[in-house]
All heavy atoms as a GROMACS GRO file, in nm:
protein
  595
    1MET      N    1  -0.290  -0.050  -2.301
    1MET     CA    2  -0.215  -0.010  -2.178
    1MET      C    3  -0.308   0.003  -2.066
    1MET      O    4  -0.408   0.067  -2.069
    1MET     CB    5  -0.143   0.117  -2.191
    1MET     CG    6  -0.055   0.160  -2.092
    1MET     SD    7   0.112   0.095  -2.079
    1MET     CE    8   0.177   0.142  -2.232
    2ILE      N    9  -0.285  -0.071  -1.955
    2ILE     CA   10  -0.361  -0.073  -1.829
    2ILE      C   11  -0.284  -0.013  -1.716
    2ILE      O   12  -0.170  -0.037  -1.699
    2ILE     CB   13  -0.414  -0.213  -1.793
    2ILE    CG1   14  -0.503  -0.264  -1.903
    2ILE    CG2   15  -0.474  -0.214  -1.660
    2ILE    CD1   16  -0.542  -0.406  -1.884
    3THR      N   17  -0.353   0.081  -1.644
    3THR     CA   18  -0.290   0.138  -1.527
    3THR      C   19  -0.327   0.062  -1.405
    3THR      O   20  -0.450   0.038  -1.381
    3THR     CB   21  -0.329   0.286  -1.520
    3THR    OG1   22  -0.299   0.351  -1.633
    3THR    CG2   23  -0.268   0.354  -1.391
    4ALA      N   24  -0.237   0.023  -1.322
    4ALA     CA   25  -0.259  -0.045  -1.195
    4ALA      C   26  -0.206   0.033  -1.085
    4ALA      O   27  -0.105   0.096  -1.085
    4ALA     CB   28  -0.195  -0.184  -1.201
    5ARG      N   29  -0.296   0.041  -0.974
    5ARG     CA   30  -0.250   0.101  -0.848
    5ARG      C   31  -0.239  -0.001  -0.750
    5ARG      O   32  -0.342  -0.075  -0.725
    5ARG     CB   33  -0.347   0.212  -0.811
    5ARG     CG   34  -0.313   0.267  -0.664
    5ARG     CD   35  -0.376   0.400  -0.637
    5ARG     NE   36  -0.289   0.507  -0.706
    5ARG     CZ   37  -0.316   0.633  -0.699
    5ARG    NH1   38  -0.420   0.677  -0.629
    5ARG    NH2   39  -0.239   0.715  -0.762
    6VAL      N   40  -0.132  -0.014  -0.687
    6VAL     CA   41  -0.112  -0.113  -0.578
    6VAL      C   42  -0.099  -0.034  -0.447
    6VAL      O   43  -0.008   0.062  -0.437
    6VAL     CB   44   0.018  -0.200  -0.595
    6VAL    CG1   45   0.041  -0.296  -0.482
    6VAL    CG2   46   0.008  -0.276  -0.731
    7THR      N   47  -0.180  -0.066  -0.346
    7THR     CA   48  -0.162   0.002  -0.218
    7THR      C   49  -0.119  -0.107  -0.114
    7THR      O   50  -0.186  -0.207  -0.106
    7THR     CB   51  -0.302   0.054  -0.168
    7THR    OG1   52  -0.346   0.142  -0.271
    7THR    CG2   53  -0.293   0.123  -0.039
    8VAL      N   54  -0.011  -0.084  -0.046
    8VAL     CA   55   0.047  -0.184   0.044
    8VAL      C   56   0.029  -0.127   0.189
    8VAL      O   57   0.077   0.001   0.206
    8VAL     CB   58   0.198  -0.211   0.011
    8VAL    CG1   59   0.255  -0.305   0.108
    8VAL    CG2   60   0.209  -0.252  -0.131
    9THR      N   61  -0.014  -0.201   0.273
    9THR     CA   62  -0.027  -0.164   0.415
    9THR      C   63   0.017  -0.264   0.512
    9THR      O   64   0.022  -0.381   0.469
    9THR     CB   65  -0.171  -0.126   0.451
    9THR    OG1   66  -0.258  -0.238   0.427
    9THR    CG2   67  -0.226  -0.001   0.371
   10LEU      N   68   0.054  -0.234   0.623
   10LEU     CA   69   0.100  -0.329   0.727
   10LEU      C   70  -0.031  -0.411   0.782
   10LEU      O   71  -0.135  -0.352   0.784
   10LEU     CB   72   0.172  -0.261   0.850
   10LEU     CG   73   0.308  -0.200   0.814
   10LEU    CD1   74   0.350  -0.110   0.934
   10LEU    CD2   75   0.401  -0.308   0.802
   11LYS      N   76   0.003  -0.534   0.804
   11LYS     CA   77  -0.110  -0.611   0.858
   11LYS      C   78  -0.147  -0.562   0.995
   11LYS      O   79  -0.056  -0.509   1.066
   11LYS     CB   80  -0.071  -0.762   0.862
   11LYS     CG   81  -0.061  -0.828   0.727
   11LYS     CD   82  -0.018  -0.970   0.734
   11LYS     CE   83  -0.019  -1.026   0.594
   11LYS     NZ   84   0.012  -1.176   0.595
   12ASN      N   85  -0.261  -0.601   1.046
   12ASN     CA   86  -0.307  -0.566   1.182
   12ASN      C   87  -0.206  -0.640   1.274
   12ASN      O   88  -0.189  -0.754   1.243
   12ASN     CB   89  -0.449  -0.597   1.201
   12ASN     CG   90  -0.551  -0.501   1.135
   12ASN    OD1   91  -0.516  -0.389   1.107
   12ASN    ND2   92  -0.664  -0.551   1.104
   13GLY      N   93  -0.173  -0.579   1.382
   13GLY     CA   94  -0.092  -0.643   1.482
   13GLY      C   95   0.061  -0.615   1.457
   13GLY      O   96   0.140  -0.634   1.543
   14VAL      N   97   0.100  -0.565   1.346
   14VAL     CA   98   0.238  -0.539   1.309
   14VAL      C   99   0.267  -0.389   1.360
   14VAL      O  100   0.190  -0.296   1.323
   14VAL     CB  101   0.266  -0.544   1.161
   14VAL    CG1  102   0.411  -0.510   1.134
   14VAL    CG2  103   0.241  -0.685   1.114
   15LEU      N  104   0.368  -0.374   1.436
   15LEU     CA  105   0.398  -0.243   1.491
   15LEU      C  106   0.440  -0.158   1.376
   15LEU      O  107   0.501  -0.187   1.286
   15LEU     CB  108   0.520  -0.257   1.588
   15LEU     CG  109   0.488  -0.328   1.733
   15LEU    CD1  110   0.619  -0.338   1.809
   15LEU    CD2  111   0.377  -0.267   1.797
   16ASP      N  112   0.393  -0.022   1.392
   16ASP     CA  113   0.416   0.074   1.285
   16ASP      C  114   0.486   0.202   1.344
   16ASP      O  115   0.420   0.304   1.381
   16ASP     CB  116   0.287   0.116   1.215
   16ASP     CG  117   0.298   0.205   1.108
   16ASP    OD1  118   0.408   0.259   1.071
   16ASP    OD2  119   0.194   0.230   1.042
   17PRO      N  120   0.624   0.198   1.374
   17PRO     CA  121   0.685   0.313   1.428
   17PRO      C  122   0.672   0.437   1.352
   17PRO      O  123   0.659   0.558   1.414
   17PRO     CB  124   0.827   0.269   1.451
   17PRO     CG  125   0.848   0.147   1.370
   17PRO     CD  126   0.703   0.087   1.338
   18GLN      N  127   0.672   0.436   1.218
   18GLN     CA  128   0.659   0.553   1.138
   18GLN      C  129   0.517   0.613   1.161
   18GLN      O  130   0.503   0.738   1.167
   18GLN     CB  131   0.686   0.523   0.999
   18GLN     CG  132   0.684   0.650   0.911
   18GLN     CD  133   0.732   0.618   0.760
   18GLN    OE1  134   0.767   0.510   0.729
   18GLN    NE2  135   0.736   0.723   0.690
   19GLY      N  136   0.422   0.528   1.156
   19GLY     CA  137   0.276   0.578   1.180
   19GLY      C  138   0.270   0.647   1.321
   19GLY      O  139   0.196   0.746   1.334
   20LYS      N  140   0.330   0.582   1.409
   20LYS     CA  141   0.331   0.637   1.553
   20LYS      C  142   0.406   0.777   1.552
   20LYS      O  143   0.358   0.872   1.618
   20LYS     CB  144   0.408   0.556   1.649
   20LYS     CG  145   0.348   0.498   1.782
   20LYS     CD  146   0.203   0.530   1.798
   20LYS     CE  147   0.164   0.477   1.925
   20LYS     NZ  148   0.034   0.498   1.968
   21ALA      N  149   0.515   0.793   1.485
   21ALA     CA  150   0.582   0.926   1.477
   21ALA      C  151   0.497   1.027   1.404
   21ALA      O  152   0.489   1.142   1.444
   21ALA     CB  153   0.711   0.908   1.399
   22ILE      N  154   0.423   0.990   1.300
   22ILE     CA  155   0.340   1.075   1.228
   22ILE      C  156   0.223   1.117   1.320
   22ILE      O  157   0.177   1.240   1.327
   22ILE     CB  158   0.279   1.009   1.101
   22ILE    CG1  159   0.401   0.993   0.999
   22ILE    CG2  160   0.172   1.095   1.039
   22ILE    CD1  161   0.356   0.904   0.879
   23GLU      N  162   0.170   1.028   1.407
   23GLU     CA  163   0.066   1.056   1.493
   23GLU      C  164   0.104   1.166   1.588
   23GLU      O  165   0.033   1.246   1.623
   23GLU     CB  166   0.018   0.932   1.559
   23GLU     CG  167  -0.092   0.940   1.660
   23GLU     CD  168  -0.135   0.812   1.718
   23GLU    OE1  169  -0.112   0.701   1.660
   23GLU    OE2  170  -0.159   0.809   1.835
   24GLY      N  171   0.236   1.138   1.645
   24GLY     CA  172   0.292   1.238   1.750
   24GLY      C  173   0.302   1.376   1.676
   24GLY      O  174   0.278   1.474   1.734
   25ALA      N  175   0.359   1.376   1.559
   25ALA     CA  176   0.383   1.499   1.492
   25ALA      C  177   0.261   1.580   1.466
   25ALA      O  178   0.245   1.704   1.480
   25ALA     CB  179   0.457   1.486   1.365
   26LEU      N  180   0.152   1.507   1.424
   26LEU     CA  181   0.017   1.562   1.398
   26LEU      C  182  -0.037   1.638   1.520
   26LEU      O  183  -0.083   1.745   1.521
   26LEU     CB  184  -0.079   1.466   1.345
   26LEU     CG  185  -0.051   1.419   1.200
   26LEU    CD1  186  -0.147   1.305   1.161
   26LEU    CD2  187  -0.078   1.539   1.104
   27GLY      N  188  -0.024   1.568   1.635
   27GLY     CA  189  -0.062   1.617   1.769
   27GLY      C  190   0.018   1.746   1.800
   27GLY      O  191  -0.033   1.844   1.842
   28ALA      N  192   0.146   1.740   1.778
   28ALA     CA  193   0.233   1.857   1.796
   28ALA      C  194   0.205   1.973   1.711
   28ALA      O  195   0.224   2.087   1.754
   28ALA     CB  196   0.378   1.819   1.779
   29LEU      N  197   0.151   1.952   1.602
   29LEU     CA  198   0.102   2.052   1.505
   29LEU      C  199  -0.037   2.107   1.534
   29LEU      O  200  -0.084   2.191   1.465
   29LEU     CB  201   0.119   2.006   1.352
   29LEU     CG  202   0.254   1.985   1.307
   29LEU    CD1  203   0.247   1.909   1.180
   29LEU    CD2  204   0.331   2.117   1.291
   30GLY      N  205  -0.094   2.060   1.638
   30GLY     CA  206  -0.229   2.105   1.675
   30GLY      C  207  -0.355   2.030   1.626
   30GLY      O  208  -0.465   2.066   1.638
   31PHE      N  209  -0.324   1.919   1.557
   31PHE     CA  210  -0.425   1.839   1.508
   31PHE      C  211  -0.471   1.731   1.603
   31PHE      O  212  -0.423   1.623   1.601
   31PHE     CB  213  -0.384   1.772   1.375
   31PHE     CG  214  -0.356   1.860   1.259
   31PHE    CD1  215  -0.223   1.894   1.227
   31PHE    CD2  216  -0.465   1.923   1.184
   31PHE    CE1  217  -0.197   1.979   1.132
   31PHE    CE2  218  -0.433   2.016   1.086
   31PHE     CZ  219  -0.307   2.042   1.055
   32ASP      N  220  -0.558   1.780   1.704
   32ASP     CA  221  -0.599   1.695   1.807
   32ASP      C  222  -0.709   1.590   1.758
   32ASP      O  223  -0.783   1.622   1.655
   32ASP     CB  224  -0.670   1.784   1.919
   32ASP     CG  225  -0.576   1.869   1.975
   32ASP    OD1  226  -0.450   1.841   1.994
   32ASP    OD2  227  -0.608   1.986   2.018
   33GLY      N  228  -0.716   1.485   1.817
   33GLY     CA  229  -0.814   1.385   1.791
   33GLY      C  230  -0.780   1.286   1.686
   33GLY      O  231  -0.865   1.211   1.637
   34VAL      N  232  -0.650   1.287   1.641
   34VAL     CA  233  -0.610   1.203   1.537
   34VAL      C  234  -0.535   1.084   1.612
   34VAL      O  235  -0.449   1.102   1.683
   34VAL     CB  236  -0.510   1.264   1.433
   34VAL    CG1  237  -0.461   1.154   1.342
   34VAL    CG2  238  -0.576   1.378   1.360
   35GLY      N  239  -0.579   0.959   1.586
   35GLY     CA  240  -0.514   0.848   1.645
   35GLY      C  241  -0.493   0.726   1.561
   35GLY      O  242  -0.559   0.723   1.454
   36GLN      N  243  -0.418   0.638   1.600
   36GLN     CA  244  -0.388   0.513   1.533
   36GLN      C  245  -0.360   0.537   1.376
   36GLN      O  246  -0.415   0.472   1.293
   36GLN     CB  247  -0.511   0.414   1.536
   36GLN     CG  248  -0.539   0.376   1.687
   36GLN     CD  249  -0.647   0.275   1.697
   36GLN    OE1  250  -0.716   0.240   1.608
   36GLN    NE2  251  -0.663   0.226   1.817
   37VAL      N  252  -0.257   0.614   1.361
   37VAL     CA  253  -0.215   0.645   1.224
   37VAL      C  254  -0.129   0.514   1.172
   37VAL      O  255  -0.042   0.477   1.250
   37VAL     CB  256  -0.122   0.771   1.213
   37VAL    CG1  257  -0.062   0.788   1.081
   37VAL    CG2  258  -0.203   0.889   1.255
   38ARG      N  259  -0.154   0.481   1.062
   38ARG     CA  260  -0.079   0.365   0.995
   38ARG      C  261  -0.042   0.418   0.866
   38ARG      O  262  -0.108   0.476   0.781
   38ARG     CB  263  -0.173   0.245   0.974
   38ARG     CG  264  -0.247   0.190   1.093
   38ARG     CD  265  -0.158   0.102   1.185
   38ARG     NE  266  -0.133  -0.020   1.123
   38ARG     CZ  267  -0.046  -0.113   1.173
   38ARG    NH1  268   0.006  -0.085   1.288
   38ARG    NH2  269  -0.032  -0.226   1.119
   39GLN      N  270   0.088   0.392   0.830
   39GLN     CA  271   0.156   0.447   0.708
   39GLN      C  272   0.160   0.319   0.605
   39GLN      O  273   0.149   0.210   0.645
   39GLN     CB  274   0.284   0.498   0.726
   39GLN     CG  275   0.398   0.408   0.781
   39GLN     CD  276   0.462   0.330   0.676
   39GLN    OE1  277   0.482   0.385   0.559
   39GLN    NE2  278   0.511   0.210   0.704
   40GLY      N  279   0.161   0.357   0.482
   40GLY     CA  280   0.171   0.256   0.382
   40GLY      C  281   0.245   0.309   0.256
   40GLY      O  282   0.310   0.409   0.269
   41LYS      N  283   0.231   0.234   0.145
   41LYS     CA  284   0.292   0.284   0.023
   41LYS      C  285   0.209   0.256  -0.095
   41LYS      O  286   0.125   0.162  -0.092
   41LYS     CB  287   0.435   0.231   0.002
   41LYS     CG  288   0.435   0.079   0.015
   41LYS     CD  289   0.579   0.026   0.027
   41LYS     CE  290   0.572  -0.121   0.063
   41LYS     NZ  291   0.706  -0.167   0.102
   42VAL      N  292   0.222   0.344  -0.198
   42VAL     CA  293   0.128   0.323  -0.319
   42VAL      C  294   0.223   0.317  -0.440
   42VAL      O  295   0.334   0.394  -0.454
   42VAL     CB  296   0.041   0.446  -0.338
   42VAL    CG1  297  -0.030   0.435  -0.469
   42VAL    CG2  298  -0.057   0.458  -0.219
   43PHE      N  299   0.193   0.221  -0.537
   43PHE     CA  300   0.272   0.205  -0.655
   43PHE      C  301   0.171   0.221  -0.766
   43PHE      O  302   0.063   0.150  -0.781
   43PHE     CB  303   0.329   0.065  -0.664
   43PHE     CG  304   0.430   0.041  -0.555
   43PHE    CD1  305   0.391  -0.035  -0.442
   43PHE    CD2  306   0.562   0.070  -0.569
   43PHE    CE1  307   0.484  -0.068  -0.346
   43PHE    CE2  308   0.657   0.037  -0.475
   43PHE     CZ  309   0.615  -0.030  -0.357
   44ASP      N  310   0.202   0.306  -0.866
   44ASP     CA  311   0.124   0.325  -0.988
   44ASP      C  312   0.203   0.267  -1.103
   44ASP      O  313   0.327   0.293  -1.126
   44ASP     CB  314   0.097   0.464  -1.018
   44ASP     CG  315  -0.007   0.521  -0.924
   44ASP    OD1  316  -0.101   0.456  -0.881
   44ASP    OD2  317   0.017   0.644  -0.878
   45LEU      N  318   0.154   0.171  -1.172
   45LEU     CA  319   0.219   0.086  -1.276
   45LEU      C  320   0.140   0.101  -1.399
   45LEU      O  321   0.018   0.091  -1.399
   45LEU     CB  322   0.230  -0.050  -1.239
   45LEU     CG  323   0.288  -0.085  -1.099
   45LEU    CD1  324   0.260  -0.229  -1.062
   45LEU    CD2  325   0.428  -0.068  -1.104
   46LYS      N  326   0.214   0.106  -1.523
   46LYS     CA  327   0.158   0.089  -1.653
   46LYS      C  328   0.189  -0.038  -1.699
   46LYS      O  329   0.309  -0.076  -1.706
   46LYS     CB  330   0.207   0.201  -1.742
   46LYS     CG  331   0.185   0.348  -1.711
   46LYS     CD  332   0.035   0.383  -1.743
   46LYS     CE  333   0.019   0.536  -1.722
   46LYS     NZ  334  -0.113   0.573  -1.742
   47VAL      N  335   0.097  -0.129  -1.737
   47VAL     CA  336   0.114  -0.257  -1.771
   47VAL      C  337   0.073  -0.266  -1.931
   47VAL      O  338  -0.027  -0.230  -1.963
   47VAL     CB  339   0.029  -0.360  -1.700
   47VAL    CG1  340   0.063  -0.502  -1.743
   47VAL    CG2  341   0.058  -0.346  -1.553
   48ASP      N  342   0.175  -0.302  -2.016
   48ASP     CA  343   0.149  -0.300  -2.149
   48ASP      C  344   0.076  -0.420  -2.205
   48ASP      O  345   0.130  -0.513  -2.264
   48ASP     CB  346   0.303  -0.300  -2.228
   48ASP     CG  347   0.285  -0.269  -2.375
   48ASP    OD1  348   0.180  -0.225  -2.417
   48ASP    OD2  349   0.391  -0.284  -2.436
   49THR      N  350  -0.051  -0.410  -2.179
   49THR     CA  351  -0.148  -0.521  -2.231
   49THR      C  352  -0.282  -0.459  -2.231
   49THR      O  353  -0.314  -0.364  -2.150
   49THR     CB  354  -0.137  -0.642  -2.147
   49THR    OG1  355  -0.224  -0.743  -2.210
   49THR    CG2  356  -0.184  -0.622  -2.008
   50ASP      N  357  -0.373  -0.509  -2.302
   50ASP     CA  358  -0.514  -0.461  -2.302
   50ASP      C  359  -0.601  -0.587  -2.240
   50ASP      O  360  -0.715  -0.560  -2.213
   50ASP     CB  361  -0.576  -0.446  -2.434
   50ASP     CG  362  -0.512  -0.318  -2.503
   50ASP    OD1  363  -0.490  -0.224  -2.425
   50ASP    OD2  364  -0.493  -0.317  -2.619
   51ASP      N  365  -0.538  -0.685  -2.183
   51ASP     CA  366  -0.600  -0.798  -2.127
   51ASP      C  367  -0.603  -0.782  -1.969
   51ASP      O  368  -0.501  -0.789  -1.909
   51ASP     CB  369  -0.526  -0.931  -2.159
   51ASP     CG  370  -0.587  -1.054  -2.101
   51ASP    OD1  371  -0.664  -1.050  -2.006
   51ASP    OD2  372  -0.551  -1.168  -2.149
   52ARG      N  373  -0.720  -0.752  -1.921
   52ARG     CA  374  -0.723  -0.708  -1.769
   52ARG      C  375  -0.683  -0.823  -1.683
   52ARG      O  376  -0.627  -0.808  -1.579
   52ARG     CB  377  -0.865  -0.659  -1.740
   52ARG     CG  378  -0.894  -0.520  -1.802
   52ARG     CD  379  -1.031  -0.477  -1.770
   52ARG     NE  380  -1.056  -0.450  -1.632
   52ARG     CZ  381  -1.015  -0.339  -1.559
   52ARG    NH1  382  -0.958  -0.245  -1.623
   52ARG    NH2  383  -1.043  -0.326  -1.434
   53ALA      N  384  -0.731  -0.946  -1.718
   53ALA     CA  385  -0.688  -1.072  -1.648
   53ALA      C  386  -0.539  -1.094  -1.635
   53ALA      O  387  -0.495  -1.115  -1.531
   53ALA     CB  388  -0.762  -1.190  -1.706
   54LYS      N  389  -0.481  -1.077  -1.754
   54LYS     CA  390  -0.333  -1.094  -1.750
   54LYS      C  391  -0.266  -0.983  -1.670
   54LYS      O  392  -0.171  -1.005  -1.600
   54LYS     CB  393  -0.279  -1.090  -1.896
   54LYS     CG  394  -0.129  -1.097  -1.908
   54LYS     CD  395  -0.074  -1.112  -2.039
   54LYS     CE  396   0.075  -1.116  -2.059
   54LYS     NZ  397   0.156  -1.122  -1.936
   55ALA      N  398  -0.316  -0.852  -1.685
   55ALA     CA  399  -0.256  -0.739  -1.610
   55ALA      C  400  -0.272  -0.774  -1.461
   55ALA      O  401  -0.171  -0.761  -1.383
   55ALA     CB  402  -0.327  -0.611  -1.642
   56GLU      N  403  -0.391  -0.822  -1.417
   56GLU     CA  404  -0.410  -0.840  -1.272
   56GLU      C  405  -0.318  -0.959  -1.236
   56GLU      O  406  -0.254  -0.953  -1.121
   56GLU     CB  407  -0.551  -0.872  -1.245
   56GLU     CG  408  -0.582  -0.886  -1.100
   56GLU     CD  409  -0.727  -0.894  -1.056
   56GLU    OE1  410  -0.806  -0.903  -1.155
   56GLU    OE2  411  -0.760  -0.887  -0.949
   57THR      N  412  -0.302  -1.060  -1.303
   57THR     CA  413  -0.215  -1.170  -1.278
   57THR      C  414  -0.066  -1.131  -1.261
   57THR      O  415   0.002  -1.171  -1.166
   57THR     CB  416  -0.235  -1.297  -1.371
   57THR    OG1  417  -0.364  -1.333  -1.366
   57THR    CG2  418  -0.135  -1.399  -1.342
   58ASP      N  419  -0.031  -1.053  -1.362
   58ASP     CA  420   0.110  -0.998  -1.358
   58ASP      C  421   0.146  -0.913  -1.238
   58ASP      O  422   0.237  -0.925  -1.167
   58ASP     CB  423   0.142  -0.930  -1.482
   58ASP     CG  424   0.151  -1.025  -1.603
   58ASP    OD1  425   0.158  -1.152  -1.584
   58ASP    OD2  426   0.160  -0.969  -1.718
   59VAL      N  427   0.043  -0.827  -1.211
   59VAL     CA  428   0.064  -0.729  -1.098
   59VAL      C  429   0.063  -0.799  -0.967
   59VAL      O  430   0.145  -0.771  -0.880
   59VAL     CB  431  -0.038  -0.621  -1.102
   59VAL    CG1  432  -0.024  -0.527  -0.978
   59VAL    CG2  433  -0.012  -0.534  -1.226
   60LYS      N  434  -0.016  -0.898  -0.962
   60LYS     CA  435  -0.020  -0.981  -0.827
   60LYS      C  436   0.111  -1.055  -0.809
   60LYS      O  437   0.163  -1.061  -0.698
   60LYS     CB  438  -0.127  -1.083  -0.839
   60LYS     CG  439  -0.147  -1.168  -0.707
   60LYS     CD  440  -0.265  -1.269  -0.710
   60LYS     CE  441  -0.290  -1.336  -0.588
   60LYS     NZ  442  -0.162  -1.393  -0.522
   61ALA      N  443   0.170  -1.100  -0.919
   61ALA     CA  444   0.296  -1.176  -0.906
   61ALA      C  445   0.411  -1.074  -0.875
   61ALA      O  446   0.501  -1.103  -0.787
   61ALA     CB  447   0.330  -1.238  -1.042
   62MET      N  448   0.403  -0.951  -0.927
   62MET     CA  449   0.500  -0.837  -0.887
   62MET      C  450   0.486  -0.809  -0.734
   62MET      O  451   0.585  -0.798  -0.670
   62MET     CB  452   0.472  -0.708  -0.966
   62MET     CG  453   0.494  -0.728  -1.103
   62MET     SD  454   0.440  -0.568  -1.188
   62MET     CE  455   0.414  -0.627  -1.356
   63CYS      N  456   0.364  -0.806  -0.691
   63CYS     CA  457   0.340  -0.781  -0.546
   63CYS      C  458   0.400  -0.900  -0.461
   63CYS      O  459   0.469  -0.875  -0.357
   63CYS     CB  460   0.187  -0.767  -0.507
   63CYS     SG  461   0.131  -0.617  -0.580
   64ASP      N  462   0.371  -1.015  -0.498
   64ASP     CA  463   0.415  -1.135  -0.421
   64ASP      C  464   0.575  -1.150  -0.426
   64ASP      O  465   0.621  -1.201  -0.322
   64ASP     CB  466   0.354  -1.266  -0.473
   64ASP     CG  467   0.205  -1.261  -0.437
   64ASP    OD1  468   0.166  -1.207  -0.349
   64ASP    OD2  469   0.140  -1.335  -0.513
   65LYS      N  470   0.629  -1.108  -0.540
   65LYS     CA  471   0.771  -1.128  -0.547
   65LYS      C  472   0.861  -1.005  -0.506
   65LYS      O  473   0.973  -1.019  -0.463
   65LYS     CB  474   0.807  -1.152  -0.686
   65LYS     CG  475   0.759  -1.304  -0.733
   65LYS     CD  476   0.791  -1.323  -0.878
   65LYS     CE  477   0.742  -1.462  -0.912
   65LYS     NZ  478   0.779  -1.497  -1.057
   66LEU      N  479   0.796  -0.882  -0.517
   66LEU     CA  480   0.876  -0.770  -0.491
   66LEU      C  481   0.813  -0.656  -0.404
   66LEU      O  482   0.870  -0.606  -0.315
   66LEU     CB  483   0.930  -0.711  -0.626
   66LEU     CG  484   1.024  -0.582  -0.614
   66LEU    CD1  485   1.154  -0.614  -0.536
   66LEU    CD2  486   1.047  -0.533  -0.749
   67LEU      N  487   0.701  -0.616  -0.453
   67LEU     CA  488   0.653  -0.495  -0.404
   67LEU      C  489   0.592  -0.489  -0.261
   67LEU      O  490   0.590  -0.396  -0.191
   67LEU     CB  491   0.520  -0.444  -0.499
   67LEU     CG  492   0.570  -0.420  -0.638
   67LEU    CD1  493   0.437  -0.376  -0.721
   67LEU    CD2  494   0.682  -0.318  -0.654
   68ALA      N  495   0.557  -0.613  -0.215
   68ALA     CA  496   0.508  -0.623  -0.071
   68ALA      C  497   0.570  -0.740  -0.006
   68ALA      O  498   0.608  -0.839  -0.067
   68ALA     CB  499   0.358  -0.657  -0.076
   69ASN      N  500   0.604  -0.713   0.121
   69ASN     CA  501   0.651  -0.828   0.207
   69ASN      C  502   0.534  -0.902   0.261
   69ASN      O  503   0.472  -0.849   0.370
   69ASN     CB  504   0.741  -0.768   0.314
   69ASN     CG  505   0.791  -0.883   0.417
   69ASN    OD1  506   0.737  -0.988   0.415
   69ASN    ND2  507   0.885  -0.849   0.492
   70THR      N  508   0.482  -1.008   0.213
   70THR     CA  509   0.354  -1.068   0.241
   70THR      C  510   0.348  -1.126   0.384
   70THR      O  511   0.243  -1.168   0.430
   70THR     CB  512   0.306  -1.161   0.136
   70THR    OG1  513   0.404  -1.262   0.124
   70THR    CG2  514   0.280  -1.098   0.003
   71VAL      N  515   0.462  -1.130   0.445
   71VAL     CA  516   0.455  -1.181   0.583
   71VAL      C  517   0.400  -1.082   0.680
   71VAL      O  518   0.332  -1.108   0.767
   71VAL     CB  519   0.603  -1.216   0.628
   71VAL    CG1  520   0.619  -1.256   0.782
   71VAL    CG2  521   0.668  -1.329   0.542
   72ILE      N  522   0.429  -0.947   0.646
   72ILE     CA  523   0.382  -0.849   0.729
   72ILE      C  524   0.294  -0.739   0.667
   72ILE      O  525   0.247  -0.646   0.731
   72ILE     CB  526   0.508  -0.766   0.811
   72ILE    CG1  527   0.596  -0.703   0.705
   72ILE    CG2  528   0.584  -0.867   0.895
   72ILE    CD1  529   0.703  -0.599   0.760
   73GLU      N  530   0.273  -0.746   0.542
   73GLU     CA  531   0.204  -0.648   0.463
   73GLU      C  532   0.088  -0.713   0.386
   73GLU      O  533   0.096  -0.823   0.336
   73GLU     CB  534   0.294  -0.564   0.367
   73GLU     CG  535   0.396  -0.487   0.439
   73GLU     CD  536   0.488  -0.420   0.340
   73GLU    OE1  537   0.537  -0.481   0.239
   73GLU    OE2  538   0.527  -0.309   0.368
   74ASN      N  539  -0.022  -0.633   0.370
   74ASN     CA  540  -0.127  -0.668   0.274
   74ASN      C  541  -0.116  -0.574   0.165
   74ASN      O  542  -0.066  -0.467   0.176
   74ASN     CB  543  -0.272  -0.650   0.345
   74ASN     CG  544  -0.294  -0.742   0.459
   74ASN    OD1  545  -0.267  -0.863   0.448
   74ASN    ND2  546  -0.344  -0.695   0.578
   75TYR      N  547  -0.174  -0.615   0.056
   75TYR     CA  548  -0.194  -0.525  -0.068
   75TYR      C  549  -0.325  -0.534  -0.135
   75TYR      O  550  -0.390  -0.641  -0.125
   75TYR     CB  551  -0.075  -0.550  -0.157
   75TYR     CG  552  -0.074  -0.681  -0.227
   75TYR    CD1  553  -0.146  -0.718  -0.342
   75TYR    CD2  554  -0.002  -0.781  -0.176
   75TYR    CE1  555  -0.147  -0.835  -0.400
   75TYR    CE2  556   0.005  -0.918  -0.233
   75TYR     CZ  557  -0.072  -0.932  -0.358
   75TYR     OH  558  -0.070  -1.064  -0.414
   76THR      N  559  -0.363  -0.428  -0.198
   76THR     CA  560  -0.476  -0.426  -0.286
   76THR      C  561  -0.437  -0.373  -0.417
   76THR      O  562  -0.348  -0.303  -0.431
   76THR     CB  563  -0.595  -0.341  -0.234
   76THR    OG1  564  -0.542  -0.210  -0.208
   76THR    CG2  565  -0.643  -0.401  -0.096
   77ILE      N  566  -0.507  -0.423  -0.522
   77ILE     CA  567  -0.487  -0.389  -0.650
   77ILE      C  568  -0.607  -0.330  -0.717
   77ILE      O  569  -0.712  -0.391  -0.705
   77ILE     CB  570  -0.438  -0.518  -0.748
   77ILE    CG1  571  -0.308  -0.572  -0.690
   77ILE    CG2  572  -0.412  -0.465  -0.894
   77ILE    CD1  573  -0.273  -0.706  -0.739
   78SER      N  574  -0.591  -0.212  -0.782
   78SER     CA  575  -0.709  -0.162  -0.874
   78SER      C  576  -0.646  -0.128  -0.997
   78SER      O  577  -0.544  -0.081  -1.021
   78SER     CB  578  -0.772  -0.038  -0.802
   78SER     OG  579  -0.682   0.065  -0.801
   79LEU      N  580  -0.739  -0.172  -1.108
   79LEU     CA  581  -0.700  -0.148  -1.245
   79LEU      C  582  -0.791  -0.044  -1.314
   79LEU      O  583  -0.913  -0.046  -1.283
   79LEU     CB  584  -0.708  -0.284  -1.322
   79LEU     CG  585  -0.634  -0.411  -1.272
   79LEU    CD1  586  -0.663  -0.530  -1.346
   79LEU    CD2  587  -0.479  -0.374  -1.276
   80ASP      N  588  -0.726   0.040  -1.389
   80ASP     CA  589  -0.803   0.134  -1.471
   80ASP      C  590  -0.784   0.124  -1.619
   80ASP      O  591  -0.690   0.060  -1.660
   80ASP     CB  592  -0.768   0.272  -1.433
   80ASP     CG  593  -0.807   0.323  -1.290
   80ASP    OD1  594  -0.906   0.263  -1.246
   80ASP    OD2  595  -0.744   0.406  -1.228
   0.00000   0.00000   0.00000
């Protein structure tokens, strides 16, 4: 069994209204000096194989087909 962590973030240049709202809320809470907040999402997956290459290939396919909108998002994969 291999654990995969997928981190999905917006590409540079894509507007991030949720990140902007978080940035404003942090300022309102007194956390000065925080800027350019970008939000993202994380997926932790258990892949039922001991073959790391197959796990990486399968997780990449999952990202391309469902987990990330590759038009506006980037993703990274780490395997444990």
